[in-house]
C-alpha positions in Angstrom: 0.0 0.0 0.0 2.8 2.4 0.9 4.5 2.2 -2.4 1.2 2.9 -4.3 0.0 5.9 -2.3 3.1 7.9 -1.4 4.1 9.1 -4.9 0.4 10.0 -5.6 0.2 12.1 -2.5 3.6 13.7 -3.1 2.6 14.5 -6.6 -0.7 16.0 -5.5 1.1 18.1 -2.9 3.5 19.2 -5.6 0.6 20.4 -7.8 -0.8 22.3 -4.8 2.6 23.9 -4.2 2.8 24.9 -7.8 -0.6 26.6 -7.6 0.5 28.5 -4.6 3.6 29.7 -6.5 1.4 30.9 -9.4 -0.9 32.6 -6.9 2.0 34.5 -5.4 3.2 35.6 -8.8 -0.2 36.7 -10.1 -2.5 37.2 -7.1 -4.9 39.3 -9.2 -5.4 36.6 -11.7 -5.6 33.8 -9.2 -7.4 35.3 -6.2 -8.4 31.8 -4.9 -5.0 30.1 -5.2 -5.0 29.7 -1.4 -7.4 26.7 -1.9 -4.2 24.8 -2.5 -3.1 25.3 1.1 -5.6 22.8 2.5 -5.0 20.4 -0.4 -1.3 20.5 0.5 -2.0 20.0 4.2 -4.3 17.1 3.6 -1.8 15.4 1.4 1.0 16.1 3.9 -1.2 14.6 6.6 -1.8 11.5 4.5 1.9 11.1 3.9 2.7 11.5 7.6 -0.1 9.2 8.6 1.1 6.5 6.1 4.8 6.7 7.1 4.5 7.3 10.8 1.2 5.6 11.8 0.0 3.1 9.3 3.5 1.7 8.8 4.6 2.3 12.3 6.4 -1.0 12.5 9.0 0.4 10.1 12.1 2.2 11.5 11.5 5.9 12.0 15.0 7.1 11.3 14.7 7.2 7.5 11.5 9.1 7.7 13.1 11.7 10.0 16.0 12.0 7.7 13.6 12.6 4.8 11.9 15.4 6.7 15.2 17.0 7.6 16.2 17.0 3.9 13.0 18.9 3.2 13.9 21.5 5.8 17.3 22.2 4.4 15.8 24.0 1.4 13.7 26.6 3.3 16.5 27.2 5.8 19.0 27.9 3.0 16.4 30.2 1.4 16.2 32.1 4.7 19.9 32.5 4.7 19.7 34.0 1.2 16.8 36.2 2.3 18.7 37.6 5.2 21.6 38.6 2.9 19.2 40.0 0.3 17.3 42.1 2.8 20.6 43.8 3.9 21.6 44.2 0.3 18.5 45.6 -1.4 15.7 46.4 1.1 15.3 49.9 2.6 17.1 50.2 5.9 14.0 51.1 7.8 12.4 47.8 6.7 15.3 45.7 8.1 14.1 45.3 11.7 10.8 43.7 10.7 12.1 41.7 7.8 15.1 40.3 9.7 12.9 39.5 12.7 10.6 37.6 10.3 13.6 35.6 9.0 14.6 34.6 12.5 11.1 33.7 13.5 10.7 31.6 10.3 13.9 29.8 11.0 12.7 28.8 14.5 9.2 28.3 13.3 8.9 24.9 14.9 8.3 26.8 18.1 6.5 29.8 16.7 3.9 30.1 14.0 1.8 33.1 13.3 0.8 35.6 10.6 3.4 37.9 9.2 2.9 41.1 7.3 1.7 40.4 3.8 4.7 42.3 2.3 7.2 40.3 4.4 9.6 38.3 2.1 8.9 35.2 4.2 5.1 35.7 4.7 4.4 32.2 3.3 6.8 30.5 5.7 4.2 30.1 8.3 3.1 27.1 6.2 6.6 25.5 6.5 6.4 26.0 10.3 2.9 24.4 10.4 4.2 21.4 8.5 7.1 21.0 11.0 4.7 21.3 14.0 2.3 18.8 12.4 5.1 16.3 11.9 6.0 16.6 15.5 2.3 16.0 16.5 2.1 12.9 14.3 5.4 11.6 15.8 3.9 12.0 19.2 0.8 10.1 18.0 3.1 7.4 16.8 4.5 7.0 20.3 0.9 6.9 21.7 -0.1 4.3 19.1 2.5 1.9 20.2 0.9 2.0 23.7 -2.7 1.7 22.6 -4.3 -1.5 21.4 -6.7 0.5 19.3 -8.4 3.9 19.1 -5.6 6.0 17.5 -8.0 7.1 14.8 -10.4 8.4 17.4 -7.6 10.4 19.0 -6.7 11.9 15.6 -10.4 12.7 15.0 -10.7 14.5 18.3 -7.5 16.5 17.8 -8.7 17.5 14.3 -12.1 18.5 15.6 -10.6 20.6 18.5 -8.2 22.2 16.0 -11.0 23.1 13.7 -13.1 24.7 16.4 -10.1 26.8 17.7 -9.2 27.8 14.1 -12.7 28.7 13.3 -12.9 31.2 16.2 -10.2 33.3 14.6 -8.9 31.9 11.3 -6.3 34.7 10.7 -5.0 34.7 14.3 -5.0 31.0 14.9 -2.8 29.8 12.0 -1.0 27.4 14.4 -4.3 25.6 15.0 -4.6 24.6 11.4 -3.7 20.9 12.2 -7.2 19.9 11.3 -6.6 19.4 7.5 -3.4 17.5 8.4 -5.5 15.3 10.7 -8.0 14.7 7.9 -5.1 13.5 5.8 -4.0 11.1 8.5 -7.5 9.7 8.6 -7.4 9.3 4.8 -4.3 7.2 5.2 -6.0 4.9 7.6 -9.1 4.6 5.4 -7.1 3.8 2.3 -4.9 1.3 4.1 -8.0 -0.6 5.4 -10.1 -0.3 2.3 -10.0 -2.0 -1.1 -7.8 -0.6 -3.9 -9.4 2.5 -5.4 -11.2 1.6 -8.6 -10.5 3.2 -11.9 -14.0 4.5 -12.2 -13.0 7.2 -9.6 -10.4 8.7 -12.0 -13.0 11.1 -13.6 -13.7 12.4 -10.1 -10.0 13.2 -9.7 -10.0 15.0 -13.1 -13.2 16.9 -12.1 -11.6 17.9 -8.8 -8.6 19.3 -10.7 -10.9 21.3 -13.0 -13.0 22.7 -10.1 -9.8 23.6 -8.1 -8.6 25.6 -11.1 -11.9 27.4 -11.5 -12.0 28.2 -7.8 -8.4 29.5 -7.9 -9.3 31.8 -10.8 -12.6 33.1 -9.5 -13.2 32.7 -5.7 -11.9 34.7 -2.8 -12.4 34.5 0.9 -10.0 32.7 3.2 -12.5 30.7 5.3 -14.4 29.5 2.2 -11.2 28.6 0.4 -10.0 26.6 3.5 -13.2 24.5 3.6 -13.3 24.0 -0.1 -9.6 23.1 -0.1 -10.0 20.5 2.6 -12.8 18.8 0.7 -10.9 19.0 -2.5 -7.8 17.6 -0.7 -9.7 14.6 0.6 -11.2 13.8 -2.8 -7.9 14.3 -4.5 -6.0 12.1 -2.0 -8.5 9.2 -2.5 -9.6 9.5 -6.1 -6.1 10.4 -7.2 -5.1 6.8 -6.3 -7.4 5.5 -9.1 -5.7 4.3 -12.3 -6.0 7.0 -15.0 -6.1 9.9 -12.5 -3.9 13.0 -13.4 -1.1 12.2 -10.9 -1.0 8.5 -11.7 -0.6 9.3 -15.4 2.6 11.3 -14.5 4.2 8.2 -13.1 5.8 7.8 -9.7 9.2 9.1 -10.6 7.9 12.3 -12.2 5.4 12.9 -9.4 8.1 12.5 -6.8 10.7 14.7 -8.5 8.0 17.2 -9.4 7.0 17.5 -5.8 10.6 18.1 -4.7 10.9 20.8 -7.4 7.6 22.4 -6.4 8.7 22.5 -2.7 11.9 24.2 -3.6 10.1 26.6 -5.9 7.5 27.4 -3.2 10.2 28.3 -0.7 12.0 30.5 -3.3 9.0 32.2 -4.9 7.7 34.4 -2.1 11.1 35.9 -1.1 12.1 36.3 -4.8 8.9 38.1 -5.8 9.0 40.4 -2.8 12.6 41.4 -3.0 13.0 41.5 -6.8 11.4 45.0 -7.0 13.8 46.2 -4.3 16.8 44.9 -6.3 15.5 46.2 -9.7 14.3 49.6 -8.3 10.9 49.3 -9.9 7.7 47.3 -9.8 7.6 44.1 -11.7 5.4 43.7 -14.8 3.8 40.6 -16.2 6.8 39.7 -18.3 9.2 40.4 -15.4 7.3 38.0 -13.2 7.2 35.3 -15.9 11.0 35.7 -16.4 11.5 35.5 -12.6 9.5 32.3 -12.4 11.7 30.8 -15.0 14.7 31.7 -12.9 13.0 30.3 -9.8 12.4 27.0 -11.5 16.0 26.9 -12.6 17.3 27.6 -9.2 14.9 25.1 -7.6 16.0 22.4 -10.1 19.7 23.0 -9.2 18.9 22.9 -5.5 17.0 19.6 -5.8 19.8 18.1 -7.8 22.4 19.3 -5.3 20.5 17.7 -2.4 20.1 14.5 -4.4 23.9 14.4 -4.9 24.6 15.0 -1.2 22.0 12.4 -0.3 23.8 9.8 -2.5 26.9 10.4 -0.5 25.4 11.1 2.9 22.3 9.1 3.8 22.7 8.9 7.6 20.1 10.8 9.6 22.7 12.2 12.0 24.5 14.0 9.1 21.3 15.5 7.9 20.5 16.6 11.4 23.8 18.4 11.6 23.2 20.0 8.2 19.8 21.2 9.2 20.9 22.6 12.5 23.8 24.3 10.7 21.4 25.9 8.2 19.1 27.0 11.0 22.0 28.6 12.9 23.2 30.3 9.7 19.7 31.7 9.0 19.7 33.3 12.5 23.3 34.5 12.5 23.0 36.1 9.1 20.4 38.6 10.5 22.7 39.7 13.3 24.8 42.4 11.5 21.7 44.1 10.1 19.8 43.8 13.3 22.7 45.4 15.2 22.9 48.2 12.7 19.2 48.9 12.9 19.3 48.9 16.7 22.2 51.3 16.7 20.3 53.7 14.5 17.2 53.5 16.6 19.2 54.1 19.8 21.0 57.1 18.1 17.8 58.8 16.8 16.1 58.2 20.2 19.0 59.9 22.0 19.0 62.8 19.5 15.3 63.3 20.0 15.7 63.5 23.8 18.6 65.8 23.4 17.2 68.3 20.9 13.8 68.5 22.6 15.0 68.8 26.2 14.3 72.5 26.3 10.7 72.1 24.9 7.5 71.2 26.7 6.4 67.6 26.4 4.5 66.7 23.3 5.4 70.1 21.8 4.8 70.6 18.0 5.8 67.7 15.8 6.6 65.6 18.9 2.9 65.1 19.5 2.1 63.7 16.0 5.4 61.9 15.9 4.5 60.0 19.0 1.1 59.2 17.5 2.7 57.9 14.3 4.9 55.6 16.4 1.9 54.3 18.3 2.7 56.1 21.5 0.2 58.9 21.8 1.2 61.7 24.2 -0.8 64.6 25.5 0.1 67.8 27.4 -2.9 69.5 29.0 -0.9 72.8 29.2 -0.9 73.0 25.4 -4.6 72.5 24.8 -6.3 75.6 23.4 -3.0 77.4 22.8 -0.9 77.9 19.7 2.7 79.2 19.3 2.9 81.7 17.8 -0.5 83.3 18.4 -3.0 82.9 15.6 -2.6 86.4 14.4 1.2 86.0 14.1 1.4 82.6 12.4 1.1 84.2 8.9 4.3 86.1 9.4 6.2 83.4 11.2 9.2 82.8 9.0 12.9 83.4 9.1 14.7 84.9 6.1 18.1 83.2 6.6 19.5 86.0 4.4 23.0 84.5 4.4 21.7 81.3 2.7 19.2 82.9 0.4 19.2 84.2 -3.2 16.4 86.6 -4.1 14.4 86.1 -7.2 16.8 88.1 -9.4 20.0 87.1 -7.6 22.0 84.4 -9.3 24.8 84.1 -6.9 25.0 81.0 -4.7 25.0 82.0 -1.0 26.1 79.2 1.3 25.9 79.7 5.1 26.7 77.7 8.2 23.6 77.1 10.3 25.4 77.4 13.6 27.5 74.2 13.6 29.6 73.6 16.7 31.1 70.1 16.1 33.3 69.6 13.1 33.3 65.9 13.7 29.6 65.6 13.3 28.2 64.4 9.9 28.4 67.2 7.4 25.1 68.1 5.6 24.3 70.5 2.8 20.7 71.6 2.4 19.7 72.8 -1.1 16.4 74.0 -2.5 13.9 76.8 -2.7 11.7 78.5 -0.1 10.3 75.2 1.1 13.8 74.0 1.8 14.5 77.3 3.6 11.6 76.7 5.9 13.4 73.6 7.1 16.6 75.5 7.8 15.2 76.0 11.3 15.1 72.3 12.0 18.7 71.8 10.7 19.9 74.8 12.7 18.6 73.2 15.9 20.5 70.0 15.0 23.6 72.0 14.2 23.6 74.2 17.3 23.5 71.1 19.4 26.3 69.4 17.7 24.3 66.6 16.1 25.1 67.7 12.6 27.4 70.2 10.8 25.0 72.0 8.4 25.6 74.3 5.5 22.6 75.6 3.5 21.8 77.4 0.3 18.5 78.3 -1.4 16.9 80.4 -4.0 13.4 81.8 -4.5 11.2 79.6 -6.7 14.2 77.6 -7.9 14.5 73.9 -7.2 17.8 72.0 -7.6 17.0 70.8 -11.1 17.7 71.5 -14.7 14.0 71.6 -15.7 13.0 75.2 -16.5 10.7 77.0 -14.2 7.6 78.8 -15.6 7.0 82.4 -14.5 5.7 85.5 -16.1 8.8 87.3 -15.0 11.4 86.4 -17.7 14.2 87.8 -15.6 13.2 85.6 -12.7 13.4 82.5 -15.0 16.8 83.6 -16.4 18.1 84.2 -12.8 17.1 80.7 -11.8 18.8 79.1 -14.8 22.0 81.1 -14.0 21.9 80.2 -10.3 21.6 76.6 -11.2 24.6 76.8 -13.4 26.6 78.5 -10.6 25.3 75.9 -8.1 26.5 73.0 -10.4 29.9 74.6 -10.6 30.1 75.1 -6.9 29.0 71.6 -6.2 31.6 70.3 -8.6 34.2 71.8 -6.3 32.6 71.3 -2.9 30.1 68.4 -3.0 32.7 65.9 -1.6 33.0 68.1 1.5 29.7 66.7 2.7 28.5 63.3 3.9 25.0 63.9 2.4 23.1 66.6 0.5 19.5 67.1 1.4 17.0 68.7 -1.0 13.4 69.6 -1.3 11.3 72.1 -3.2 7.8 73.4 -3.8 6.2 70.8 -6.1 3.7 73.3 -7.3 6.5 75.2 -9.1 7.7 72.0 -10.8 5.4 72.0 -13.8 5.4 70.4 -17.2 5.3 66.8 -18.3 6.1 64.4 -15.4 8.9 62.7 -17.2 10.6 66.1 -17.9 10.3 67.0 -14.2 12.0 63.8 -13.2 14.6 64.1 -15.9 15.5 67.6 -14.6 16.1 66.4 -11.1 18.1 63.4 -12.3 20.3 65.5 -14.5 21.1 67.9 -11.7 21.8 65.2 -9.1 23.7 62.6 -11.1 27.0 64.6 -11.2 27.0 64.8 -7.4 25.9 61.2 -6.9 28.7 60.1 -9.3 31.2 61.5 -6.8 29.9 59.1 -4.2 27.9 61.8 -2.2 24.5 60.5 -1.1 21.4 62.6 -1.8 18.3 62.6 0.3 15.2 64.1 -1.4 12.4 65.1 1.0 8.8 65.0 -0.2 7.4 68.5 -0.3 5.2 69.4 2.6 1.4 69.1 2.2 -0.5 72.0 0.4 -3.9 72.9 1.7 -6.7 74.7 -0.2 -7.0 77.6 2.2 -4.9 79.4 4.8 -5.5 77.5 8.1 -4.3 80.4 10.3 -7.3 82.5 9.1 -9.6 79.7 10.3 -7.8 79.7 13.7 -8.4 83.5 14.0 -12.1 83.1 13.4 -12.6 80.0 15.5 -12.9 79.4 19.2 -9.8 77.5 20.5 -12.1 74.7 21.7 -13.1 74.1 18.0 -9.6 74.4 16.4 -9.9 70.8 15.3 -12.5 72.1 12.7 -9.6 74.0 11.0 -7.9 70.8 10.1 -7.8 69.8 6.4 -9.2 66.4 5.6 -6.6 64.1 4.0 -8.8 63.8 0.9 -8.9 67.6 0.6 -5.1 68.1 0.7 -4.0 69.2 -2.8 -2.8 66.1 -4.6 0.3 67.7 -6.1 2.4 65.1 -7.8 5.9 65.0 -6.4 8.8 64.2 -8.8 11.3 63.5 -6.0 10.4 59.9 -5.4 10.8 58.7 -9.0 13.9 60.8 -9.4 15.5 59.3 -6.3 14.7 55.8 -7.6 16.6 56.5 -10.8 19.7 58.0 -9.3 22.2 55.6 -7.7 22.9 56.8 -4.2 19.8 58.9 -3.9 17.1 58.2 -1.2 13.6 59.5 -0.9 12.0 60.5 2.5 8.3 61.2 3.0 7.8 63.5 6.0 4.0 63.7 5.7 3.5 61.5 8.8 4.6 64.6 10.8 2.0 66.8 9.2 -1.0 64.5 8.8 -2.6 61.5 10.4 -4.7 59.0 8.5 -7.7 61.3 8.5 -6.6 64.9 8.5 -3.8 67.5 8.5 -4.4 69.6 11.7 -3.9 73.3 11.8 -2.4 73.1 15.3 -0.2 70.2 16.4 1.2 70.0 19.9 0.4 73.6 20.6 2.1 75.0 17.5 0.5 76.5 14.4 1.6 74.4 11.4 0.9 76.4 8.3 2.1 80.0 7.6 0.0 80.0 4.4 -1.5 77.4 2.1 1.9 75.9 1.1 4.5 77.1 3.6 5.1 75.6 7.0 5.5 78.1 9.9 9.1 78.6 11.1 8.2 77.5 14.6 6.6 74.2 13.6 9.5 73.5 11.2 12.0 73.9 14.1 10.1 71.2 16.0 10.6 68.8 13.1 14.4 68.7 14.0 14.5 65.3 15.6 12.2 63.8 13.0 14.2 65.2 10.1 17.2 63.6 11.7 15.4 60.3 12.3 14.1 60.0 8.7 17.5 60.8 7.2 19.4 58.5 9.6 17.1 55.6 8.6 18.2 56.0 5.0 21.7 54.8 6.2 23.7 57.8 5.0 25.2 58.4 8.5 27.4 55.3 8.4 29.1 56.1 11.7 
């Protein structure tokens, strides 16, 4: 019986794995591919039941060795994922991604949902299979001590697992033993029944067709789980009939196909998640198809390599050592990135405490920054107040004359923002009046020795080569001349800095989007080619009316009414993100979380008036952004020390 059933169940499990890979590659076209999860689990349960319970008189060592060989592939993939994350993923994503890698590596003790965009989000299934194998091993021990009734024990375990899973399907992934238990019961039923007749082969074909239709049309995790369990039972039984799809493949093809599908499944999720990071762009249909071909090739090489090693080393102890070694490597590979991320977090937290020590608790951006971090803070003393007073917010700006070129001035004026520590990272801030607003934040960092900061800016003139549009021809010509002078100055001085930070009023950057991006890229590339990192800050939100006028006309108790709903914020396209993606060494930072929450952009945050007009931030609020400007730039990784 064992020789007849195992290749069929392996082959069916392989087909289920292949469907999961396709669903990962094209989720929009296969919304119901998750039906294959339960089919896989039922077949895995049938295999475990056959090997460990039905044939429990056989030695258990070879079966354990086979299981360890299966674990080598996902563990080696996790090693690769840990390396790839630290090579291509954004630094701020490292902590969560590397934590997921570690948890997936030790998944035998921990299984739970991971973020959908995690490169190892599908590895909960690997962990569940490991845990299920451990349960069936325990049942094997129990079966040797019971004269009968092991099927009843499996049925009760499966029923309890189903009830617990049904209470919270998403939260109780680890309780998904029930389809494995159904598979174990299938193994017992097949072992004690007659050979499956050929007349059931059409049922196996029909099941395959129905599963394909469901995968292409149905969604809903609970429904797919139930349908998948039913389909898995039918496929596990009817698939044994002569003439069924898997039987036609032949035992050898089915077994090797299952091994290939297993390796492909372990590779596909991480590869499809990290490939856009490596390529610097989203993947299209052709890209995904090409990547799947690569995944199949790598999977085939991996399976062949394991087969070669198996031919030389068959002893279970050796495979145990190899598995443990791969597990340790998967954990250790995350250590350098984790330590770096922890060092950055410790640094930015220390800077925040230091540069806000003279300010009230929850003052200005600190209030919304705490909310964004999930740690809301409140200071009753700031309620119903604003700094400056409502009538003064509209004039709350600083000219920074030494760093500023007037509309018709084409000279590049560079100033020091009060730096006191020459050993601190050197920063140059470049841009227009929206960059000048942030000089206050950088000055606070410079005056406290956190950074050494120089700055230069010009009215209505971003660091770009794309022409501005203005009715004043002299203003346009002055901007072009200033840019040429800036390029010459940067050619001489760019390497004096550890990073150059830039932003600008996106409303001034008009014309075709591709031309806007090209203008930024052309201006930045000569600097980036010198090895100087560039950090582009997204322009601050623009509102449709001047919020400080609302504050003047509204009772302080109702100042929340002066907030601008997120959907009413002017949706001005920002060229900085695509430009940063095209320039090697450039990073993009979105600061909007410090102006808006998910629902609105308040006019007063932490007792500070935010907007000087409809598109400029008040100088006072900009200064309170200091620790968060530092935080966001630090998390790009440009401050290597």
